[in-house]
Every structure is written in structure tokens, then in C-alpha cells.
VODOZA-405704 format. One record per residue (C-alpha): x, y, z; chain. Coordinates in pm, whole numbers, plus 50000, padded with zeros to 5 digits. Layout:
X:Y:Z:A;
...
//
This chain:
50000:50000:50000:A;
50146:50335:49895:A;
50206:50574:50185:A;
50096:50934:50124:A;
50353:51193:50236:A;
50219:51496:50414:A;
50341:51848:50477:A;
50223:52064:50763:A;
50159:52435:50748:A;
50166:52653:51061:A;
49865:52882:51049:A;
49984:53130:51311:A;
50005:53499:51367:A;
50238:53602:51649:A;
50111:53815:51934:A;
50307:54037:52169:A;
50352:53768:52432:A;
50427:53498:52178:A;
50073:53352:52177:A;
49916:53248:51847:A;
49569:53310:51707:A;
49421:53129:51407:A;
49084:53076:51249:A;
49175:52717:51160:A;
49079:52447:51415:A;
49344:52206:51542:A;
49357:51886:51334:A;
49315:51569:51537:A;
49567:51392:51311:A;
49854:51634:51386:A;
50056:51376:51583:A;
50033:51129:51295:A;
50146:51395:51050:A;
50465:51449:51248:A;
50562:51085:51208:A;
50502:51094:50832:A;
50676:51420:50746:A;
50942:51641:50899:A;
50882:51953:50691:A;
50654:52242:50791:A;
50580:52569:50616:A;
50475:52890:50790:A;
50168:53069:50655:A;
50243:53384:50852:A;
50531:53537:51047:A;
50615:53314:51345:A;
50833:53357:51656:A;
51104:53092:51707:A;
51184:53079:52080:A;
51474:52952:52292:A;
51246:52722:52494:A;
50903:52558:52482:A;
50714:52849:52640:A;
50618:53207:52556:A;
50841:53313:52849:A;
51153:53226:52652:A;
51350:53471:52439:A;
51255:53514:52072:A;
51552:53391:51866:A;
51413:53515:51535:A;
51084:53573:51355:A;
51033:53321:51073:A;
50876:53498:50772:A;
50562:53373:50602:A;
50613:53090:50356:A;
50940:52960:50501:A;
51012:52592:50567:A;
51130:52451:50901:A;
51257:52102:50988:A;
51088:51907:51271:A;
51326:51769:51538:A;
51119:51662:51839:A;
50800:51714:52041:A;
50793:51888:52382:A;
50441:51903:52521:A;
50247:52151:52310:A;
50562:52271:52131:A;
50779:52142:51847:A;
51154:52178:51841:A;
51247:52277:51484:A;
51538:52402:51278:A;
51514:52711:51058:A;
51829:52799:50867:A;
52107:52825:51125:A;
51857:52866:51412:A;
51717:52583:51627:A;
51432:52656:51866:A;
51070:52597:51958:A;
50733:52682:51801:A;
50382:52606:51928:A;
50221:52298:51770:A;
49868:52386:51884:A;
49766:52550:51557:A;
49866:52341:51256:A;
49687:52241:50943:A;
49776:51913:50772:A;
49793:51928:50394:A;
49880:51659:50142:A;
50219:51696:49980:A;
50056:51676:49637:A;
49854:51986:49721:A;
50138:52183:49875:A;
50302:52450:49664:A;
50609:52615:49816:A;
50627:52994:49797:A;
50797:53131:49489:A;
51088:53362:49564:A;
51296:53556:49313:A;
51612:53389:49192:A;
51862:53643:49319:A;
52148:53501:49117:A;
51964:53563:48787:A;
51786:53885:48882:A;
51994:54201:48906:A;
51726:54467:48960:A;
51435:54493:49199:A;
51162:54748:49266:A;
51053:54834:49620:A;
50690:54748:49697:A;
50677:54995:49989:A;
50886:55266:50152:A;
51184:55059:50264:A;
51468:55114:50512:A;
51818:55067:50370:A;
52030:54953:50666:A;
52401:54926:50739:A;
52374:54554:50831:A;
52139:54265:50752:A;
51931:54317:51066:A;
51670:54561:51199:A;
51940:54658:51451:A;
52149:54805:51170:A;
52158:55183:51130:A;
51916:55327:50873:A;
52127:55462:50586:A;
51825:55608:50403:A;
51460:55532:50327:A;
51402:55410:49971:A;
51063:55533:49842:A;
50806:55285:49709:A;
50855:55193:49342:A;
51226:55279:49327:A;
51472:55043:49155:A;
51769:54894:49343:A;
52059:54684:49211:A;
52114:54342:49370:A;
52464:54263:49503:A;
52430:53953:49723:A;
52192:53752:49948:A;
52226:53730:50327:A;
51948:53512:50472:A;
51621:53706:50444:A;
51809:54022:50342:A;
51961:54142:50014:A;
52263:54366:49988:A;
52172:54626:49726:A;
52283:54955:49578:A;
52044:55249:49562:A;
52183:55561:49397:A;
52520:55625:49560:A;
52432:55424:49873:A;
52493:55054:49946:A;
52324:54861:50226:A;
52079:54588:50323:A;
51701:54557:50275:A;
51443:54292:50367:A;
51389:54095:50046:A;
51018:54043:50122:A;
50960:54407:50019:A;
51124:54372:49678:A;
50972:54275:49342:A;
51189:54129:49069:A;
51209:54333:48750:A;
51213:54142:48423:A;
51551:54149:48251:A;
51418:54024:47913:A;
51535:54241:47622:A;
51274:54475:47485:A;
51261:54678:47169:A;
51384:55031:47199:A;
51097:55275:47256:A;
51072:55591:47051:A;
51261:55885:47200:A;
51061:56063:47468:A;
50966:56426:47404:A;
51180:56679:47585:A;
51021:56819:47902:A;
50924:57185:47912:A;
51188:57426:48036:A;
50984:57514:48346:A;
50777:57211:48454:A;
50479:57293:48672:A;
50522:56986:48892:A;
50860:56966:49073:A;
51037:56632:49127:A;
50950:56462:49456:A;
51224:56257:49610:A;
51563:56091:49633:A;
51867:56307:49579:A;
51695:56553:49340:A;
51689:56907:49474:A;
51344:57062:49504:A;
51478:57417:49542:A;
51394:57670:49811:A;
51135:57645:50090:A;
51023:57867:50379:A;
50946:57758:50733:A;
50587:57821:50836:A;
50663:57781:51206:A;
50964:57738:51432:A;
51119:57412:51312:A;
51372:57173:51465:A;
51663:57066:51244:A;
51794:56720:51335:A;
52097:56507:51250:A;
51880:56235:51093:A;
51538:56177:50936:A;
51333:56122:51255:A;
51248:56277:51590:A;
51477:56029:51767:A;
51784:56204:51619:A;
51961:56477:51813:A;
51884:56845:51756:A;
52119:57063:51550:A;
51933:57393:51578:A;
51585:57547:51576:A;
51503:57735:51254:A;
51285:58041:51319:A;
50953:58086:51144:A;
50969:58247:50797:A;
51331:58148:50723:A;
51448:58027:50381:A;
51609:57682:50346:A;
51748:57491:50046:A;
51632:57135:49983:A;
51908:56875:49932:A;
51748:56528:49961:A;
51431:56342:50064:A;
51381:56051:50305:A;
51015:55962:50364:A;
50842:56273:50502:A;
51173:56436:50595:A;
51382:56679:50389:A;
51755:56731:50422:A;
51808:57107:50395:A;
52077:57372:50414:A;
52004:57659:50652:A;
52283:57917:50666:A;
52588:57719:50791:A;
52376:57426:50914:A;
52285:57111:50723:A;
52031:56864:50864:A;
51682:56710:50844:A;
51340:56871:50896:A;
50980:56750:50871:A;
50850:56877:50537:A;
50501:56937:50678:A;
50633:57265:50818:A;
50772:57398:50490:A;
50605:57602:50217:A;
50714:57703:49868:A;
50591:58055:49935:A;
50677:58274:50231:A;
50369:58315:50446:A;
50284:58660:50579:A;
50081:58663:50899:A;
49796:58896:50808:A;
49607:58759:51108:A;
49711:58589:51434:A;
49836:58229:51394:A;
49799:58234:51015:A;
50070:57970:50964:A;
49912:57731:51215:A;
49574:57777:51050:A;
49739:57690:50719:A;
49865:57364:50873:A;
49513:57283:50987:A;
49376:57361:50642:A;
49627:57122:50479:A;
49552:56852:50738:A;
49179:56879:50672:A;
49241:56833:50299:A;
49455:56525:50365:A;
49193:56375:50595:A;
48910:56437:50346:A;
49113:56282:50063:A;
49187:55973:50272:A;
48823:55934:50378:A;
48716:55956:50014:A;
48960:55675:49925:A;
48842:55462:50219:A;
48479:55493:50112:A;
48569:55329:49780:A;
48677:55012:49966:A;
48490:54764:50186:A;
48660:54889:50503:A;
48429:54898:50803:A;
48530:55002:51154:A;
48901:54959:51065:A;
49049:55124:51376:A;
49008:55032:51742:A;
49039:55279:52032:A;
49402:55224:52143:A;
49353:55296:52516:A;
49092:55348:52782:A;
49117:55704:52904:A;
48994:56062:52907:A;
49038:56276:52594:A;
49252:56571:52705:A;
49364:56721:52373:A;
49209:56693:52027:A;
49367:56706:51682:A;
49439:57051:51542:A;
49520:57395:51685:A;
49568:57411:52062:A;
49740:57620:52329:A;
50104:57520:52370:A;
50108:57300:52685:A;
50477:57364:52756:A;
50514:57724:52638:A;
50341:58037:52517:A;
50113:58077:52215:A;
49954:57809:52001:A;
50067:57500:51811:A;
49925:57242:51571:A;
49863:56913:51754:A;
49926:56621:51514:A;
49729:56362:51712:A;
49497:56313:52008:A;
49584:56269:52377:A;
49416:56029:52619:A;
49501:56053:52991:A;
49494:55767:53239:A;
49710:55617:53515:A;
50067:55505:53448:A;
50083:55150:53312:A;
49740:55147:53143:A;
49757:54894:52852:A;
49813:55038:52503:A;
49648:54833:52226:A;
49719:54798:51854:A;
49445:54987:51672:A;
49441:54728:51388:A;
49633:54425:51256:A;
49984:54546:51177:A;
50357:54499:51143:A;
50574:54689:51390:A;
50751:54955:51183:A;
50956:55140:51446:A;
51030:55122:51820:A;
51210:55434:51945:A;
51335:55563:52280:A;
51404:55936:52303:A;
51444:56186:52584:A;
51252:56450:52384:A;
50952:56468:52150:A;
50736:56156:52171:A;
50971:55995:52425:A;
50932:55618:52401:A;
50708:55553:52101:A;
50593:55281:51861:A;
50491:55310:51495:A;
50276:55035:51338:A;
50216:54979:50966:A;
49866:54866:50862:A;
49790:54723:50516:A;
49414:54696:50464:A;
49210:54653:50145:A;
49491:54784:49925:A;
49553:55088:50148:A;
49844:55159:50383:A;
49817:55346:50712:A;
50056:55412:51001:A;
49967:55460:51367:A;
50191:55619:51631:A;
50177:55565:52010:A;
50380:55822:52204:A;
50507:55896:52559:A;
50497:55527:52660:A;
50633:55390:52985:A;
50699:55040:52845:A;
50722:54901:52490:A;
50653:54528:52446:A;
50721:54479:52074:A;
51016:54478:51834:A;
51050:54600:51472:A;
50918:54348:51221:A;
50688:54176:51472:A;
50332:54100:51363:A;
50058:54218:51601:A;
49682:54175:51601:A;
49406:54431:51651:A;
49353:54481:52025:A;
49687:54324:52125:A;
49879:54496:52404:A;
50192:54659:52261:A;
50299:54878:52554:A;
50197:55074:52861:A;
50089:55435:52906:A;
50356:55671:53041:A;
50488:56026:53043:A;
50821:56012:52858:A;
50956:56283:52626:A;
50780:56620:52597:A;
50494:56544:52834:A;
50309:56719:53116:A;
50164:56401:53272:A;
50070:56036:53205:A;
49889:56011:52871:A;
49895:55849:52527:A;
49964:56064:52222:A;
49798:55876:51932:A;
49835:55952:51561:A;
49710:55799:51238:A;
49909:55876:50923:A;
49846:55818:50553:A;
50072:55610:50326:A;
50308:55909:50293:A;
50337:55922:50674:A;
50150:56254:50693:A;
49922:56296:50993:A;
49544:56292:50945:A;
49261:56341:51195:A;
49256:56021:51409:A;
48922:56107:51569:A;
48758:56105:51224:A;
48914:55771:51129:A;
48831:55608:51464:A;
48467:55693:51395:A;
48474:55565:51032:A;
//
């Protein structure tokens, strides 16, 4: 009698504490499947731990579609080997599938493919790990040149920079020869739409409010100087929603949301802040219009239980004189109150800073063809790591008062795919 080989697929999504949730019931024949086959394939990102319990250290996160080799059974856990790592994964949620039905994931053949396009804004790092320093952020749709493979990372060249990127965010570009297209018409001498990224200079801008210049593209980088309102700066390069600019003798990075192509003249009090609110309203309305064209329903969960203390938009400066534009909403509660993921997501950034948002987490949400980001600021504790997969309602940290804060509260933001803030109160009510 011919024996039918079987392969087993882990149907797991990893939670903050290492628990797993799945919509697939446990198969009663799982133990039999282990005896027949030693190969498993993950159907989602999965934590590989040092021991057979969620209390043990996470050795690595196994990406979706990767194969692991079964070694032994330890209670409700399997000891497996993945690449050079050996550790434990929960066996509670597995789905047995016949080998004849199993199709391994197709990955690009790096040795034959020289060029890739990014499928999302992508960090170029100094090493093949999320611990490596961010060299630059490669915008979505940009082409990079492949150099070599290093596990789940590719070493690539982008412009003048060389570094490492996660290969799961790359799409192979066909290298088949194509017929030469007819010569493109020459662009007009003064194009109406300026270029928007990379190392191309976008010319001069003016600050519409006092603006911090930092050593890197993010609020976690140290401060170089504060540029006064109404000053002229020269654009040098773009990284996400940050511009590298030259201001007098200083060169550094600023958030482009506080720059304008025209110099604003305050004909009324707080004109520049009102302009920021006007632009934010337009962004929010545009995003809502796009969301209404999808089947999204109640996409965002309230991230914390607490009292609303500051809404989105113009407000009195809580740590100084005058007014400012508040890019999110604040909810106050006692120190240690659980902070929850507003929707299913991948952890994009985990940052500790003595200023600004203090300890904060950024999550990336991909829903119905749309991309959103959510930010959780002033935390006391952060329980996730970059690249980790989290579920809607999962605890990711605890409420605190770190950074620029006047008391225990959560600063919560929702951003569009360009990482520009939109009105979170409107989206929470969608």
C-alpha cells in the first residue's frame, strides 16, 4: 500500500507575548502527520523561541512561507530548525495538507535577477538586521541593484548608497530584452510639477513655524538647531516625510510638513498654524474619500481606555506660550494602562528618546489595498520589536509620560501612506 507523504503548514500569527491566534481548528491527526513528514511551512510570520514556552527569548521571527525542519515534540511545542537557528514553536495551531497539494512559495532567483523594485517605503540599513543603522529610506517603486543575498536580506545599491534591505519588500524586475521605445519628448523648460524625492533638489522652501533641524530623518535624532519661522532653506534630499536642507551654515533634516514654497505673511494671528490645519483637513478628506471606495468597516480600534485631554488641530502650547498644531489626540489615564494595537499590523519602528514623543511605537497597517501608520507616544513600556506581527487589540505597551509630556497620557496619531498625519478622531469613527 502506497504511503501518502504529508506536509504541515503553521497557520499562526504572532502576538506580543508569543501567543498564536488562528481561524483554523486544530487537526486531530497532527501527531500522525509528524511521524510521516518532517517539513513544515509557515503561513504567517512566526516567533522561534529559545524554549518551549512564551516566556523564553525570541531567537528570530520566521517569515511567512518559510520551511522549518521538525526535530522533536515537547508538550504543546515542536523543536524545529530554521536555517542556522534551532528553537521551539507552538504545535497547537497546525493544518495538515497533502504533499501533492502543497506548493512552496515562489521567491525571486537572486542570482539571475539584478534589479528589483521596492513594493513599499523601505529602510536601507548598514547591516542585515533591523538593529542596523538606517542609511536612508528608499521610496516605494524605486529600483535597486542586487549585490548579494544574506538570509532574508539582500545587499543592494540604491543611487550612491549601498546597504541591506528585507527581500520580502522587493519585486523582481524582468531582465528580458525589449525593443527600443521611441525617444521621449523633451520636458518643458519650466515644469509645473517639481520632482519629489531621492537626491533631486526641490529648490527653496520657507518655514511656516519654528522648526527643529535634526541630524537624521526622525524625531529620535539629536537636535542641530531650531530654525525660526519664515526662514528660507534649500532642499538637498528626501527621506520619507523628511527633507535634508541647508540653513545658513547648518545642514540637517526637517519635517517637510512645516515647509512652504511661498513665504507666508501673517495677516492675522496664527495664520501659519491655521494653514497647517487647512492642509491637514484636505489630507483627511482625501483619505476618507479613498476609504469609502473600499469595503473597510470600523478599521480602527480605540488604542487605550482614558479621558480625551487634547484633540487634533490647533491648541494652546502645553509647555510654552502661544499656540501650536497638535498632530494627534491625547488620552490621559494612570501610568501603566495597557496600550492596544488599533488594527492588525507589522511593527515599523520602536524608538526611545528623551525628547519629543519619548518612548514611542509606529505600526504599519495594510488593509484593502491601502496603507496606514499609527503612532503611540510617551509610553512607559514598549513590548514589541520591529518586524513583529501584532493583532488588533493586542497589548503593545503601557501608558507613560516620557519625552515632551506634562503628565501620564497616550499621544495617538494615524498617518496616511506618505506618513503625513490625518485626523485620528475622524478615522476612529469611520
